[in-house]
N, C-alpha and C positions, 0 to 999 in steps of 0.2 A: 019357450027359451030353453034351448040346451044348456047344460049347466057349465061347458066349457066357454060357450058366448056368454054367458051370465058373469065370468070370471074374468073374460078378456075385457067387458064392458066394466067392470068394476076397476081393474086395473087401470084402466085409461080414465077412469074417473078420477082416480088415487094421483096418477102424473099430470094430469090436467091442473088439479090444485096445486101439487108441489111446484109446478111451474108458476103459477099466480103468486104462491108464495116466494118464491126465487124473485119475479119482475115486481113484486112489491111487500118488500122487507119491514116498510113501516107499517103493516098490516098484518106481521107475523101472526100475532095471536090469533086472529081471526081465522086465517087458513091454517095455523096450526088446531084449531078446532075443527076446520072441515075436515082436512085430513086424517084425523083421530078417530072421528064419526065413523068415515070410509073405511077406515081400518080397523074397526070394531069387528066389520062381517068377516074378517079374516082369524081363524084360528093362530096363535102363535107354534104352534104344532107344525104349521104345514111348511117347514122350513125350506123345500124345494121351489115353492111358489113365492114366498118371501125373499128368496134371493135373485130370482129373478127379476121380482119386483125393485130390491135393493139395486140391483146393477143398473135397471133402467132408470131409477130416479137418479143413481151417481152421476151417469151420464149428463142428466139435465143440468145438474146444479153445481158440478165441480170446476166449472168455468167462471164460477163467481165465489172464490173461496172464503170471503167473512161470510156471504149469506150462506153458503155450504154447510161451514162450521156451525153456527147459529142453528139452522133446520138441526141439524145432526145431534145436537145437545137436546133440544127440544124434541124431536121425536125420542132418544134414546131415555129419558128422564118424564116422559109423559105416563099418567095413569092408565093407558091403553096398552095391555099385554102387546098385542101385533104390532103396536108403534114402537116399543122397546126393541122387539124382536127386530122390525126393519131398520132401526137405528144402529144396530149392532152390524147390520150389512154395510152401511152407511160409514162407520166408524173404521169398517176393514177397508174401504176405498176411500174415503177421504181423510180418515186417520194416519194413513201412512205418511202424508205429507208433513204432519207434526206429531210423532208419537208421543212423545213425552208428556204432552199434555191432556192424554186420552186415558192413563194409566188407572188413575183413581177412579175414573168411571167405569173402565172395564172391570174391576175388582168390585166395584159397587155391582154391576150386571151379573157379575160371576155368581152374586149372592142373592139374585131376584128369587121372587116367591114364584113364577111363573116357570116351568119345567122347559117349555119351549124357548124361552129367552135364555135360561142358563145353556140350553144347548148350540144357540145359535152364536153365543159368547166365543165357543170353541173355533169358531171359524175366521175369528179376526186375525189372527197372527198365520193361519194358514196357507197353502197355496194348493188350490183345487182346480179341476176345472171350470168349475162351475163358479167359483170365486177366487181371486186372485187377492189376499190378504197381506199382512205386513212382510213375512218371511220373502216376497216378490222382490221388496227393495231393501231390505235390514235383516236378513237373517240373523248374523253375529248378534244385531241388539236384541231380538226377540229371544235368543237364547240366553242372554243374559239375564234378561228378564224372567223367563222361565226357570233358570237357576235360582233367582231369588225367591221367587214365589213358591216354588217346590218346596221351602221351608217355613210357608206361611201358616198362621196357626189355625186357619180356617180350610177346613176340609175343601169345601167347594172349591177354593182357589185352588186347592192342590190338585182336585179332580182337573180344573180347567186346563192346567201344565198336562197330566195325563192325556187329555183329548186334544192339544192344542195344535200338534203337527204332523198328524197321521198322514193327510195328503202331501205333504211335503216330503214324510220319509219315504212314501209309497213311491217317489219319482226315481228313486235310484238307491243302490245298495250303498254307495256313500253316504248318501242322506239318514237312511235308515238307520248305519251302524252309530252315526252322529245323536237320531233321536233316543234311541236305546240307552246310550249312554247319561243321557238327561232323565230317562223314566228308571234307569236302575233303583235309585233310592226308593221310586215310589213302588217300588214291586213287593216292599216290605213296609209300606206305610201302616201306621196304626189304625187306621179307618179302611173297613171292609170295602165301603162305597170307594173310594180313591183306589183301592187293588182290583176290584172289579174293573174300573174304567181302565186300568192297566192293562187287564185281560182283553177288554174291547180293542183297545190301540193295537195291542200284538196281534190280534187276530184280523183285524184290516189290513194292517200292514203286510200282513203272510200272504193276502191274496197277491201283492205285487212283488214283494221280496221273501219268497218262502226259504230261502236258503240261509239269508239273515237272522231270520227268526228262530230256525231252527239250530243254527249254531249259537244264538243266544241262550235257549233255553238248554242246551246241551254244557254251554259254560256255567250256567247257573247250579246244575247238579254237582259240580266240583266244588262248589261254595258250599253245600249242603245247606240251604237257606230252612229255617222252619216253615217258612210258606210255599215249597216246591210241591207239597202234596194238595195244596189248595189252587194252586196259580195253573203250574204246568197241564193237568189234565184238562182244563178249563179252555186252555190255550187250544190244545191239541184236539177240541172235539169241531174246530173249525175245519169248513170243507177243504180248505189249502192244506190243511196237516193230513186230512182222511185221504187227499188224492198221492200224498208220499207215504204209503203205509209203511214200508223199511224203516224209515227214518222215524216215524212217529212212534211206532212199536219197540225201536231201540232205546228211546228216552223214556218210554213210560217202563221199560222194564228196568229200568236201573231208577226209579222212584223205590 
């Protein structure tokens, strides 16, 4: 059987298990164990596959709010890495209806041992074609959370902020400018890991909003940050910058 058919069959089996769980919440532990066993055949690094599965799962369970919350909590705190990654997708969908109750769990997932889970957490707040997260309903609230977490003592939580709103920023120049204001303090974060994630965010936003990123970098040069020589060349290695060589070279010449 071709791998694509194997994957479709596995996804169908997981969704069937979740539907049974939804319909028999009194047997939640049994159904959770079944879903975890099936999900263990996924890799938490397969973000696109898990997002597709998570959207289908959310469609199945969101009309049963109490059960949906319980299912999401169990998956997001599972010992199975791919189950926790799927839980992140469900938090993005289910959690938007009562966002305050999920914040502690999101911070915990940002510290997860599995990199695939940590990468999935960044989708919870964002708005992308493949997954509409919390900014779809609660943009101002999401920004207030990110402003608070931007000062968190954990570099992994600050990294979450760096990556959390890339899709939202890509939607318009106005959105991009708002997100760049949020990211500005992280440009000079004490952790190189956070700064490199800011670079990644700027490069991705630049694909859709190149003028906003060029303007941002040019303004950074006026501040004369000690991190300019590290950050700016890395951002300008991106394909969006190479498609605009005059502006790119003008900024690099000022370093």
